BADRENTOR-753781 format. One line per 10 residues: number of its first residue (from 1); for each residue x, y, z of C-alpha. Coordinates in steps of 0.05 Angstrom, whole numbers. Example, Ala and Ser with C-alpha at 12.3 -4.5 7.8 and 13.67 -1.06 7.14 Angstrom:
! BADRENTOR-753781
1	246/-90/156 | 273/-21/143 $
This chain:
! BADRENTOR-753781
1	0/0/0 | 56/49/18 | 92/33/-47 | 28/49/-86 | 22/116/-51 | 94/133/-70 | 81/116/-143 | 18/159/-144 | 56/217/-112 | 113/213/-162 $
11	64/211/-220 | 26/271/-193 | 91/309/-183 | 106/302/-257 | 38/334/-274 | 31/404/-245 | -38/435/-257 | -50/381/-309 | 11/401/-352 | 68/357/-371 $
21	130/377/-332 | 201/370/-359 | 259/349/-315 | 320/394/-309 | 389/362/-312 | 454/394/-289 | 488/437/-342 | 435/419/-394 | 409/483/-425 | 337/482/-451 $
31	310/534/-500 | 236/550/-500 | 184/596/-530 | 126/620/-487 | 60/653/-508 | 18/703/-470 | -17/668/-412 | 28/607/-420 | 62/567/-366 | 121/519/-369 $
41	136/471/-312 | 203/439/-296 | 220/387/-243 | 280/371/-201 | 290/305/-166 | 326/325/-102 | 356/294/-41 | 342/324/27 | 378/390/42 | 402/403/-28 $
51	418/473/-56 | 403/487/-129 | 419/547/-173 | 379/557/-237 | 389/612/-289 | 334/635/-336 | 355/681/-393 | 296/723/-419 | 294/740/-493 | 235/787/-509 $
61	189/768/-451 | 188/789/-378 | 182/725/-337 | 162/708/-267 | 190/644/-237 | 161/607/-178 | 191/549/-140 | 148/494/-109 | 163/442/-57 | 148/368/-65 $
71	76/378/-44 | 63/434/-93 | 67/489/-41 | 98/554/-66 | 167/569/-37 | 189/634/-69 | 176/680/-128 | 232/710/-170 | 226/771/-215 | 287/815/-225 $
81	281/886/-254 | 315/864/-318 | 251/871/-358 | 245/829/-421 | 319/816/-431 | 371/785/-387 | 379/736/-330 | 333/714/-275 | 372/677/-221 | 331/625/-183 $
91	351/586/-120 | 315/526/-93 | 335/489/-29 | 302/423/-11 | 284/402/59 | 260/331/48 | 277/288/-12 | 228/286/-70 | 206/319/-135 | 208/395/-132 $
101	183/440/-188 | 195/508/-221 | 140/546/-257 | 156/597/-312 | 102/646/-333 | 99/714/-366 | 95/770/-314 | 28/793/-339 | -25/777/-391 | -1/834/-434 $
111	68/805/-443 | 82/786/-516 | 106/718/-539 | 180/709/-527 | 238/661/-518 | 280/641/-459 | 332/590/-438 | 334/553/-372 | 393/517/-341 | 409/483/-276 $
121	478/514/-261 | 494/481/-195 | 468/429/-146 | 504/418/-80 | 491/402/-8 | 456/457/32 | 506/499/69 | 516/486/143 | 563/544/162 | 544/618/162 $
131	599/633/112 | 576/581/62 | 503/601/73 | 519/672/51 | 557/645/-9 | 495/607/-30 | 451/668/-20 | 497/709/-64 | 500/655/-117 | 428/669/-135 $
141	440/744/-141 | 508/760/-173 | 530/731/-239 | 604/718/-255 | 634/779/-288 | 581/827/-261 | 584/883/-210 | 569/857/-141 | 574/872/-67 | 614/870/-3 $
151	584/842/60 | 608/848/132 | 577/820/196 | 602/840/265 | 588/825/337 | 612/881/380 | 683/896/357 | 692/826/327 | 685/816/252 | 647/750/242 $
161	644/754/166 | 674/799/112 | 677/784/38 | 670/816/-30 | 632/788/-89 | 631/808/-162 | 668/866/-193 | 683/936/-168 | 703/957/-238 | 684/911/-296 $
171	725/951/-346 | 789/930/-312 | 763/865/-280 | 776/891/-210 | 741/850/-156 | 702/875/-96 | 738/860/-31 | 729/878/42 | 772/940/28 | 729/965/-30 $
181	701/1035/-18 | 628/1047/-36 | 583/1108/-40 | 528/1090/10 | 475/1141/-9 | 423/1154/45 | 457/1110/97 | 499/1173/102 | 442/1208/139 | 456/1177/207 $
191	526/1207/206 | 496/1276/192 | 445/1266/247 | 500/1243/295 | 539/1307/279 | 478/1348/298 | 469/1308/362 | 541/1320/382 | 533/1396/373 | 469/1394/414 $
201	507/1357/469 | 561/1411/467 | 507/1465/474 | 526/1496/408 | 457/1488/378 | 388/1466/400 | 342/1418/363 | 287/1469/371 | 326/1526/339 | 294/1559/279 $
211	338/1540/219 | 337/1613/196 | 384/1627/255 | 439/1591/216 | 411/1596/145 | 384/1667/140 | 383/1665/63 | 325/1616/63 | 256/1644/47 | 213/1664/107 $
221	155/1616/100 | 117/1648/157 | 125/1585/198 | 181/1560/242 | 223/1503/215 | 268/1473/268 | 330/1430/264 | 288/1374/294 | 241/1380/234 | 301/1371/187 $
231	324/1308/223 | 256/1274/224 | 235/1292/153 | 177/1335/178 | 202/1403/155 | 153/1409/97 | 211/1429/51 | 211/1404/-20 | 261/1350/-38 | 324/1374/-73 $
241	329/1317/-124 | 258/1325/-149 | 269/1400/-155 | 334/1393/-193 | 303/1344/-242 | 243/1388/-253 | 290/1447/-265 | 324/1408/-321 | 383/1377/-285 | 403/1305/-298 $
251	419/1268/-234 | 485/1246/-266 | 505/1319/-274 | 558/1349/-229 | 515/1375/-171 | 551/1417/-120 | 533/1439/-50 | 528/1512/-71 | 481/1495/-129 | 435/1457/-82 $
261	435/1512/-31 | 418/1565/-83 | 360/1523/-109 | 333/1513/-38 | 338/1587/-23 | 295/1602/-84 | 236/1562/-57 | 178/1605/-31 | 127/1550/-16 | 127/1487/28 $
271	97/1419/16 | 64/1417/84 | 62/1456/149 | 124/1438/189 | 110/1379/235 | 45/1359/201 | 71/1303/156 | 129/1255/148 | 155/1266/78 | 224/1238/65 $
281	266/1298/47 | 339/1299/25 | 338/1375/29 | 333/1372/105 | 397/1333/112 | 435/1378/63 | 415/1437/107 | 433/1399/171 | 503/1388/144 | 508/1461/125 $
291	488/1480/196 | 545/1436/223 | 593/1472/177 | 570/1542/195 | 570/1529/270 | 639/1496/271 | 672/1540/219 | 697/1479/180 | 673/1442/119 | 625/1385/137 $
301	674/1335/106 | 733/1361/148 | 693/1365/213 | 666/1294/208 | 735/1268/190 | 766/1300/252 | 710/1287/301 | 681/1220/279 | 722/1180/228 | 792/1191/255 $
311	774/1175/329 | 738/1112/306 | 796/1091/261 | 750/1090/201 | 809/1099/155 | 771/1087/90 | 713/1133/105 | 700/1205/82 | 645/1252/61 | 656/1262/-14 $
321	644/1335/-30 | 692/1342/-89 | 673/1304/-152 | 745/1307/-178 | 776/1275/-116 | 812/1209/-125 | 792/1154/-76 | 834/1091/-73 | 798/1023/-80 | 733/1057/-101 $
331	676/1016/-132 | 640/1050/-189 | 565/1039/-200 | 531/1001/-256 | 465/977/-282 | 447/919/-327 | 404/935/-388 | 384/879/-436 | 440/836/-407 | 491/892/-421 $
341	530/923/-363 | 528/998/-367 | 558/1053/-324 | 510/1089/-277 | 547/1155/-269 | 546/1193/-204 | 581/1261/-198 | 553/1289/-133 | 595/1342/-99 | 548/1354/-41 $
351	543/1319/26 | 497/1309/84 | 437/1274/52 | 485/1228/16 | 557/1221/-8 | 590/1182/48 | 645/1137/20 | 662/1078/64 | 674/1003/69 | 631/950/100 $
361	683/937/154 | 687/1011/172 | 611/1011/181 | 620/956/233 | 665/1002/273 | 611/1056/268 | 558/1007/294 | 603/984/350 | 609/1057/373 | 536/1056/394 $
371	559/1007/448 | 629/1031/465 | 616/1106/456 | 688/1122/437 | 656/1183/403 | 594/1213/435 | 562/1193/501 | 499/1163/529 | 460/1228/517 | 481/1229/444 $
381	464/1156/434 | 396/1165/466 | 383/1223/420 | 402/1180/360 | 343/1134/377 | 294/1190/389 | 235/1182/341 | 198/1239/309 | 130/1261/334 | 80/1295/288 $
391	38/1356/308 | -22/1310/316 | 16/1266/366 | 33/1207/321 | 102/1176/335 | 144/1160/274 | 189/1099/266 | 243/1147/239 | 294/1171/289 | 361/1205/274 $
401	378/1179/205 | 356/1109/222 | 290/1072/224 | 273/1038/290 | 230/977/298 | 230/902/309 | 249/845/264 | 219/778/285 | 213/803/356 | 283/833/360 $
411	297/908/365 | 332/935/303 | 356/1001/274 | 366/1004/199 | 371/1048/138 | 380/1036/64 | 410/1078/8 | 402/1084/-67 | 439/1131/-114 | 454/1115/-187 $
421	476/1041/-186 | 497/1041/-113 | 454/1003/-64 | 469/1000/11 | 437/975/76 | 461/977/147 | 424/944/204 | 444/935/277 | 412/894/331 | 434/929/396 $
431	412/875/444 | 450/820/407 | 507/868/389 | 502/844/317 | 510/890/257 | 504/874/183 | 529/919/127 | 513/903/54 | 543/950/1 | 533/941/-74 $
441	550/975/-139 | 495/941/-180 | 429/978/-190 | 385/916/-189 | 414/891/-123 | 368/890/-62 | 414/898/-1 | 358/902/50 | 328/835/30 | 396/802/34 $
451	413/835/101 | 351/805/133 | 367/737/105 | 436/742/136 | 403/764/201 | 363/699/199 | 429/662/199 | 466/699/255 | 406/712/300 | 374/645/292 $
461	369/632/367 | 340/701/382 | 288/710/328 | 215/692/335 | 174/675/274 | 119/726/262 | 53/698/289 | 10/673/233 | -56/708/227 | -111/655/232 $
471	-90/622/168 | -97/682/124 | -95/638/63 | -167/652/46 | -187/620/-20 | -205/666/-77 | -279/679/-81 | -323/692/-140 | -352/762/-143 | -409/783/-189 $
481	-377/820/-248 | -430/874/-241 | -403/889/-171 | -332/888/-197 | -350/941/-249 | -369/990/-194 | -296/989/-172 | -268/1008/-240 | -238/1077/-244 | -177/1118/-225 $
491	-152/1127/-154 | -98/1174/-127 | -50/1143/-76 | -13/1209/-69 | -9/1272/-111 | 12/1253/-181 | 10/1178/-167 | -54/1152/-199 | -72/1078/-207 | -126/1050/-252 $
501	-172/993/-233 | -207/960/-293 | -238/896/-317 | -199/845/-356 | -247/791/-376 | -289/778/-314 | -234/797/-265 | -205/861/-238 | -134/885/-251 | -97/945/-223 $
511	-47/984/-265 | 4/1037/-249 | 26/1086/-303 | 79/1053/-345 | 70/985/-312 | 35/922/-334 | -33/906/-303 | -31/863/-240 | -87/814/-223 | -131/828/-162 $
521	-152/764/-127 | -218/771/-91 | -218/750/-18 | -287/778/-5 | -336/823/-42 | -295/885/-23 | -225/858/-7 | -173/839/-58 | -102/813/-55 | -48/839/-102 $
531	14/795/-96 | 58/844/-134 | 42/898/-82 | 49/846/-26 | -14/877/1 | -89/881/7 | -137/930/-27 | -204/943/6 | -257/986/-28 | -302/1031/14 $
541	-367/1069/0 | -393/1137/20 | -461/1153/51 | -492/1151/-19 | -469/1079/-26 | -419/1099/-80 | -348/1071/-82 | -305/1130/-63 | -236/1102/-46 | -194/1041/-33 $
551	-147/1027/26 | -81/994/10 | -47/956/66 | 24/935/51 | 86/924/94 | 50/950/156 | 32/1015/121 | -39/1037/108 | -53/1085/50 | -119/1113/27 $
561	-130/1126/-47 | -191/1171/-62 | -228/1157/-126 | -222/1209/-180 | -286/1234/-212 | -307/1200/-276 | -276/1237/-333 | -280/1234/-409 | -214/1259/-439 | -252/1280/-502 $
571	-292/1330/-461 | -234/1379/-460 | -198/1417/-515 | -124/1399/-509 | -102/1462/-546 | -128/1504/-488 | -70/1479/-446 | -13/1495/-494 | 35/1552/-482 | 100/1571/-447 $
581	103/1563/-371 | 158/1593/-326 | 176/1578/-254 | 212/1634/-216 | 229/1585/-160 | 267/1540/-209 | 285/1592/-261 | 263/1544/-315 | 208/1538/-366 | 167/1485/-402 $
591	131/1492/-468 | 67/1451/-473 | 53/1433/-545 | 0/1393/-582 | 28/1339/-628 | -29/1305/-664 | -77/1284/-608 | -23/1283/-555 | -2/1338/-507 | 71/1342/-489 $
601	113/1383/-441 | 180/1401/-472 | 243/1428/-439 | 310/1450/-467 | 346/1396/-426 | 294/1343/-411 | 263/1296/-462 | 192/1313/-484 | 142/1285/-434 | 72/1264/-453 $
611	18/1287/-406 | -50/1254/-400 | -115/1286/-377 | -147/1251/-317 | -196/1306/-297 | -215/1376/-319 | -150/1415/-316 | -111/1358/-284 | -60/1316/-321 | -12/1259/-305 $
621	57/1261/-335 | 101/1204/-359 | 163/1233/-326 | 175/1216/-252 | 195/1288/-235 | 130/1318/-261 | 78/1268/-237 | 15/1309/-233 | 1/1376/-267 | -57/1420/-245 $
631	-71/1477/-292 | -92/1544/-261 | -150/1581/-295 | -178/1652/-287 | -252/1665/-276 | -262/1663/-352 | -234/1592/-355 | -169/1613/-389 | -105/1577/-368 | -58/1625/-332 $
641	-9/1576/-301 | 3/1506/-274 | 25/1472/-210 | 69/1410/-213 | 73/1356/-159 | 115/1293/-157 | 113/1255/-92 | 166/1292/-51 | 149/1359/-84 | 81/1391/-83 $
651	52/1450/-122 | 112/1482/-156 | 80/1540/-191 | 92/1559/-264 | 64/1623/-294 | 41/1623/-366 | 73/1674/-412 | 21/1719/-445 $
């Protein structure tokens, strides 16, 4: 009887969802074509505790790959940002022996037919040491000959692990090593915040000082902005990168400290009232660094070198405020486009919000200082963990340049960074004295995800699995298509960020501008799961029983998206919105032109950007730095200007030339 059950199980494992599955053999490359809506299934006959590395090369189709255990339960989903060309690396580790499977499907129903190859590159015993476990994690991320990463793990002052992977400079085949220096982007912010905390401790400044005390050239907004507001991203100031891009700068231009300061001083409006909202703002940290410089009489780079990096023996660390400066052992940043490695140029010459150059091992010395306090003291360290509080009393998770919270029941402070092709993540677990630094020079790399997987290895005895909510695996339910139609429309998650809900067959899909549609799986008549968002969407109604918004819950965050009024684009005359628009705050202009039946915003430096009407006088733009455009009309209905919003920037006003 037992033998019969085994035979039945093996037969069923070779037929997944009724389709014939093809076995994968080591180093045997298979070439396939796949059509829209298609699915190919491959099997692996594995021993217990076996690690496998599979590479899928996409050729004209964006694929999603899922791994399944021997019972058909989904293990993991893989979808890199490589689009329709290039590699998808897949790892599968068995627990018990048996037949495991891999499903290959197009990412969405709108994907065209395409080709791909699939190959089992490696199969070996599952790692049993932390060092080998990290090697196997990296094997599924970094390809030979590609840019990569450096990883360091420390406990107190002891280095538990330190190793480089991939290339720091592909042009010269220079490898990443523990001594490789990376630009760490926004992980820099905690060093800027620490500098502010040290000056507060020395009674040279107060967190509640009005920033105009040190930066008198800034516009008087009629409301007090404090240093505390800068640190907690609650200042209401517009973000410098969005402003620069809107003004016609490329983010790979040389961008200096003085240029940023001049642009900020030209701003006459705020996004929000100071203290009302958390809105991540690089501007605040550039200004914080400038305050350090003006109070101490030294450049920010020199002051931090003398007061932080030298005492902590962080010999390979500096704030990079000179784009022509030579830095030994530096990794340059790259991206992969259609399987081709390309430079991702970064020429910043400004510091505070970004631009710290360092190594993974130096970051361990920094993390250890939170315990040893070689620099700073208990008061400074307490300040570093002080979370922001909004005017309405809500406490933020964001403290002084680091996000505080818990990971699987363990207290953690972390921050990530992303500039050009650099990706960085630093997390420390103070109670366990464990710190993990992951620094990369590959734009598609996800250092945070890897850091938490490494934490699972080194904190295994301390972590608690998140309690499972009463078996949330609710089955999909069938909802009357007539009810589904009432949800169709456009919803605004934030200014300029509009998503469309529509029917595809008898099911709902949700679509972001420039993205493929994602299926919405009904869990009830009003609740839907969207796996690509890793979240739940719930529709609500107003007192008139009309659907007026949806609530998106994802990653512990809850966002409301009000429904936009039904609008027929043909009801407006596009030519009414043409003309030349000038912003005094940015000293730049856009010309809105009509080309055929399309409206475009043109700029002398930026590429023409198509804008789409979503309501009377309101348009969405294809460019990230424009987002939403609201045209201003006089009482006669004639357009006299426009206001542009894009996430971290709200209502930048442009006047129309007569």
